[in-house]
C-alpha positions as CSV (number, residue, x, y, z in Angstrom):
1,M,-39.8,43.3,12.2
2,D,-36.9,45.5,13.5
3,K,-33.8,45.2,11.3
4,S,-31.6,44.5,14.3
5,L,-33.5,41.2,14.9
6,D,-32.2,38.1,13.0
7,L,-35.1,35.7,12.7
8,F,-34.5,32.0,11.7
9,R,-37.4,29.6,11.3
10,Y,-36.1,26.0,11.9
11,N,-39.4,24.3,11.2
12,E,-43.2,24.8,11.6
13,E,-42.9,24.8,15.4
14,M,-39.7,26.7,16.3
15,I,-38.1,30.1,15.6
16,S,-35.0,31.8,17.0
17,I,-34.6,35.6,17.1
18,K,-31.2,37.0,17.7
19,D,-30.8,40.6,18.8
20,M,-27.7,41.8,16.8
21,E,-27.3,44.9,18.8
22,N,-27.3,43.9,22.4
23,D,-28.2,41.2,25.0
24,L,-31.9,40.4,25.2
25,N,-34.1,43.1,26.6
26,I,-37.8,42.2,26.0
27,S,-39.0,45.6,27.2
28,Q,-37.6,47.3,24.1
29,M,-40.1,48.4,21.4
30,K,-38.4,46.2,18.8
31,W,-40.2,43.2,20.5
32,D,-43.7,44.8,20.5
33,D,-45.1,43.1,17.4
34,I,-44.2,39.7,18.6
35,F,-45.8,40.0,22.0
36,K,-48.9,41.8,20.5
37,Y,-49.4,38.8,18.2
38,F,-49.3,36.3,21.0
39,L,-51.6,38.4,23.2
40,I,-54.2,38.7,20.3
41,N,-54.2,35.0,19.7
42,T,-54.3,33.7,23.3
43,S,-56.1,34.6,26.5
44,Y,-53.8,33.8,29.4
45,V,-50.0,34.3,30.0
46,Y,-47.8,32.6,32.6
47,F,-44.2,33.1,33.7
48,L,-42.2,30.0,34.4
49,G,-38.8,30.5,35.9
50,F,-36.3,27.6,36.2
51,K,-33.0,27.8,38.0
52,R,-33.0,31.2,39.7
53,W,-29.4,32.4,39.8
54,I,-29.5,36.1,40.9
55,E,-30.1,37.1,44.5
56,D,-31.8,40.5,44.6
57,E,-33.8,42.2,47.4
58,N,-36.3,43.4,44.8
59,F,-37.2,39.9,43.6
60,I,-40.2,39.4,45.8
61,N,-41.7,42.8,45.0
62,T,-41.1,42.3,41.3
63,M,-42.7,38.8,41.4
64,N,-45.7,40.1,43.3
65,S,-46.1,43.1,40.9
66,I,-46.3,41.0,37.8
67,S,-48.4,38.1,39.2
68,D,-52.1,37.7,39.3
69,R,-51.5,34.4,41.1
70,I,-48.4,32.4,42.1
71,L,-49.2,28.8,41.2
72,V,-45.9,27.0,42.0
73,N,-43.0,28.2,44.2
74,I,-40.4,25.5,44.8
75,G,-37.4,26.0,47.1
76,N,-36.7,28.8,49.7
77,D,-34.9,30.7,46.9
78,S,-37.8,30.3,44.4
79,R,-35.6,28.3,42.1
80,I,-38.6,27.2,40.2
81,I,-41.7,29.4,40.0
82,L,-44.9,29.6,38.0
83,C,-47.2,32.5,38.1
84,K,-50.2,33.7,36.1
85,L,-49.4,37.2,34.8
86,K,-51.4,40.4,34.9
87,V,-52.2,41.5,31.4
88,S,-50.6,44.9,32.0
89,T,-47.3,43.1,32.6
90,L,-47.0,42.4,28.8
91,I,-47.7,46.0,27.7
92,N,-44.6,47.6,29.4
93,R,-42.5,44.5,30.1
94,S,-39.9,46.2,32.1
95,L,-40.6,44.2,35.3
96,L,-41.0,41.1,33.1
97,N,-37.5,41.7,31.7
98,R,-36.2,41.9,35.2
99,M,-37.6,38.4,35.9
100,F,-35.8,37.2,32.7
101,Y,-32.6,38.5,34.4
102,Y,-33.3,36.5,37.6
103,Y,-33.6,33.1,36.0
104,E,-31.2,31.0,33.9
105,F,-34.2,29.6,32.0
106,P,-37.1,32.1,31.9
107,T,-40.2,31.1,29.9
108,L,-43.5,32.7,29.0
109,V,-46.4,30.4,28.2
110,F,-49.4,31.7,26.3
111,I,-52.6,29.7,26.2
112,K,-56.2,30.0,25.0
113,N,-58.1,27.9,27.5
114,I,-57.9,28.3,31.3
115,E,-58.5,24.5,31.5
116,Q,-54.8,24.0,30.4
117,E,-53.6,25.8,33.5
118,Q,-53.5,22.6,35.6
119,E,-51.4,20.8,33.0
120,I,-48.8,23.7,33.1
121,I,-48.8,23.4,36.9
122,N,-48.2,19.6,36.6
123,Y,-45.4,20.2,34.1
124,T,-43.7,22.8,36.4
125,E,-43.9,20.6,39.5
126,K,-42.0,17.8,37.7
127,L,-39.1,20.0,36.5
128,P,-36.4,19.3,35.6
129,L,-37.8,15.9,34.7
130,G,-40.9,17.0,32.8
131,D,-42.3,13.9,31.0
132,I,-43.8,15.6,28.0
133,P,-43.0,18.9,26.1
134,L,-45.4,21.8,26.8
135,T,-45.9,22.1,23.1
136,N,-47.9,18.9,23.2
137,L,-50.7,21.0,24.6
138,S,-53.2,22.6,22.2
139,Y,-53.5,26.3,21.4
140,L,-50.2,27.3,23.0
141,Y,-47.2,29.5,22.4
142,I,-43.9,29.5,24.3
143,V,-41.3,32.3,24.5
144,S,-38.0,31.5,26.3
145,K,-34.4,32.5,26.8
146,E,-31.9,29.7,27.0
147,S,-28.1,29.6,27.0
148,Q,-27.5,32.5,24.5
149,P,-28.0,35.9,26.2
150,D,-29.1,37.6,23.0
151,V,-31.5,35.0,21.6
152,L,-35.3,34.6,22.1
153,W,-36.8,31.2,21.2
154,L,-40.4,30.9,20.0
155,R,-42.2,27.5,20.0
156,K,-45.8,26.6,19.4
157,S,-48.3,23.7,19.4
158,S,-49.1,22.2,16.0
159,N,-52.5,23.8,15.8
160,M,-51.2,27.4,16.1
161,D,-49.5,29.5,13.5
162,F,-46.4,31.7,13.3
163,P,-46.9,34.6,10.8
164,W,-43.1,35.0,10.4
165,E,-40.7,33.4,8.0
166,T,-36.9,33.5,8.1
167,M,-35.7,37.1,7.9
168,R,-32.0,37.6,8.1
169,S,-30.7,40.9,9.6
170,T,-28.1,42.7,7.5
171,L,-26.0,42.9,10.7
172,A,-26.1,39.1,10.9
173,L,-25.2,38.6,7.3
174,K,-22.3,40.9,7.6
175,E,-21.1,39.1,10.7
176,E,-21.3,35.7,8.8
177,L,-19.3,37.1,5.8
178,T,-16.4,38.0,8.1
179,R,-16.0,34.4,9.4
180,P,-12.9,32.7,7.9
181,W,-14.8,29.4,7.0
182,Y,-17.5,31.4,5.2
183,K,-15.0,33.3,3.1
184,K,-13.3,30.0,2.3
185,L,-16.7,28.6,1.2
186,L,-17.4,31.6,-1.0
187,N,-14.0,31.4,-2.6
188,S,-14.5,27.7,-3.4
189,L,-17.7,28.8,-5.3
190,G,-15.8,31.3,-7.3
191,F,-16.6,34.5,-5.3
192,D,-13.1,36.1,-4.9
193,G,-14.0,39.7,-4.1
194,D,-15.9,41.2,-1.3
195,I,-19.6,40.7,-1.3
196,K,-21.8,43.7,-0.8
197,I,-24.9,43.6,1.2
198,N,-27.7,46.1,0.7
199,K,-28.9,47.8,3.8
200,D,-32.6,47.6,2.7
């Protein structure tokens, strides 16, 4: 895992990864291992975009370039879209990163069985009032960006695995140590001096 990525595992089904250097750009090499793992362990990938908020003349071309099939397209402005991705889209990811820029809530859905496709379509068509979480489906991973521009969220169904545990970036730890409340806590525990963090 790249040292600029701060990984926090909340529970068995959810992980957040914060890029400590810049806003999220999933086309960068630092994200390769994560996407390779999901591709190896699944068979099909979908892009689900909810709340399109950027108008751009390249949107249609970008969407068509990444899509094997467009399964759901709601609204004249494509405010909700679901498309099955071409496998090549996940190798370079530059066009996919552009789609992450177009939507307030972009999500990638990785599944093992094509039979699950209809359930993902049903879920998308009910947005924003989806009745069950996608993670209730079997053999599934979800990668999404939400309100924080520098954080990628990973979720999974209960019968899949994450190979990663919490791994704090030294950049994140240094940031935390500069916060007044954190210094106050450390002082209350008897740590009066500066705490050094090894770079390794």
